[in-house]
N, C-alpha and C positions, 0 to 999 in steps of 0.2 A: 573580213579577211579570210581567205581560204587558201589552203595548201594541200598538195597531194604527194603521196609517195607510193611506190610500187616495189614489191619484192618478187623477182621472177625466178622460176625454176626451183621452187621450194620442194623438198622431198615430201612425198605423201600425195594422196589423191585429193582432188578438189572437193569431193563430197565430205571427207573428213575435216578438211580445213574450214568448210562452211559451218560445221557444228561450232567451231570456236568463234568464227566471225559473228554468228548470230547472237552469241552471248554479249558482245561488246558494242554492237551497232547502236548508235544513238546515245551512248553514254558519255560522261565526262572523261577526259583523257586520263586523269589520275585514277578514276574508278576502273577504267578499262585496263590500265597497266597493272593494277592490283589483281584483277580477275585473271589476266594472262600469266602473271607471275606464279599464282597458286593453282593454275589449271593443270590437270593431269594429262593433257593431250600433248602429243609430240609436235603438232603444228603450232602450238602456242609460242614457242621460242622464236620462230621466224616471223610470226605476226607481231610479236612484241617489238622486234627490231624495226619492223616496218612502221609501227605506230611512233616509235621514237624518232625515226627518220622524218616522218610527216611533221612532227612537232618542231624539229630543227629547221625544216624547210619553211614552216610558217614564221619562225623567228627571223630567219634570214630575209624572207620576202618583206616582212614588216620593217626591218632595218633599212632595206633598199628604198622602200616607199616612204620612209620617215614617219612611220605610224607606230604608236605604242600598243603592243599586244601582250597581255598577260598569259603565259603558257598554261596557267592553272584554269583559265576560263575557256580553253579550247575544248571542243567536243567532236565526236566522230559523226560527221554529217552523212557520209556514205562509206560503205565498206563492202567489197565483193570479191569473189574468187573466180578465176577462169581456169579452165582445164589446160594443162601443159602437154607437151609431147610424150607419147609412149612408143612411137614407131622406132624400130631398130634398137629398142632397149629391152627386149624380152629375154628372159632366161628360162632354162628348163630345170625342173626340180624332179629328182627321181621319185617314182611312185611304185606302189606294189605291182607285182606280176609283170615286171619289165616295161611298165608304162612310164610316161613322162608327163608331168603337169607343167603348163606354161605359167611362168611368173611374169607379171607386167610391172615395170618400174614406172610408177606414176609420178608426175610432176604437176605443179600448179603455180599460177600467178596471182598474187594478192595485191589489190589496189585499195588504198585508204585515203579518204578525203576528210581533212579536219577543217573546222570553221570556228571563228570567234564570234559570229553573229549569235544573237540570243535564240534559244530554242523555243521560247514562249510564243513568238510571232507566228512561227510555222505551225505550232500545235493549235493555236487559236483558229487559224485559217482552216486547218484540217478538221477541227471540230465543227466549224460552220458548214463545211462541205458535207460532213457526215450527217448533220442535222437535216440539211435540205434534201439530199439524195437518199432514197430508201436503200437499205442494205440488200444487195443482190446475192442470191444463193449461188453455190458452185455450179449447179445445173443451168442456171440462167446465164452465167458467164460463158459456159460452153456453147450456148446457142441451141438451135433446133426447136422442137415443139415445146420443150420445157421453158425456153426463154420467152415464148410468146405471152404477152400479158393477157390475163383473163378479164373479159369484159363483164362488168357488173350489170346485172339485169335490173333495169329501172322500170317499175310498173307504171303504165299510163294512168292518167287521171281518172279515166272512165272506170278502169279496173279497181282503183282505190276507192272510188265512190260506191260502186256496186258492192264491194267487200264490206264497206261500212253499213250499207243497208241490210245485207245478209246477217250481220252480227246483231243489228237492232231487232230484226224480225224474230218472233217466237218460233221455236223449232216444233214441228209436228211430233206427236207422241208415237213411239214405235209400237207396232202391233205385238201383243203378247202371245198370240196364237202360234203354236209350233206345229209343224207337220208331224204326224205320227209316223214313226219309222217301223215299217213292216218287214220282218226278216223274210227273205225269199225261201220258199219251201222247196227244197231239192228232194227228189225222190230217192229214198234209201234203197238198200238191198232188198228189203221186204217188199217194197212197192214194185220193184223190178221183177220179183218172183211172181207176184200176183198177176202182173201183165203177161208173163210167159205162160202162166197156168190157164188163163182165160183164152 
């Protein structure tokens, strides 16, 4: 059983409301309400009302469908925030040296979906998917050269066999003779003088 509720035109930006929504997404309804009640964010009050509304909608839908739903077993299946309007709601704030700073009045829309289905089934399927598919990096998700898979070099059988023969064959001893290093004799000033004298 699923039910949804939305709160529109809440004061505050969507970015700030998302910080609160991220704390409660996927949690039990009672746990989410406790987090919202003691949260220090301004957006928490409106989101708490929206969660309570979603619980009430779930109870009403269950009564209409003649299904018994325990409100304590509900959990937040999905929760997201959309950006609301800011057009024609700007104000000017006095700034130093005769300037004016523009103040935007941000609004947001919160949508919450609660469900009475068990979380374990979805978690198990998600776990299986995670095991089968390798984790992709952020660069791979973006695409481009980083996303291209690197081909593993497989050595042909002939190279493998020749490599084994080389390892088995004894290595020839290295010659210990070293070339003598002769410093180059550069004519000094005295040699130059002798040449000029001759």
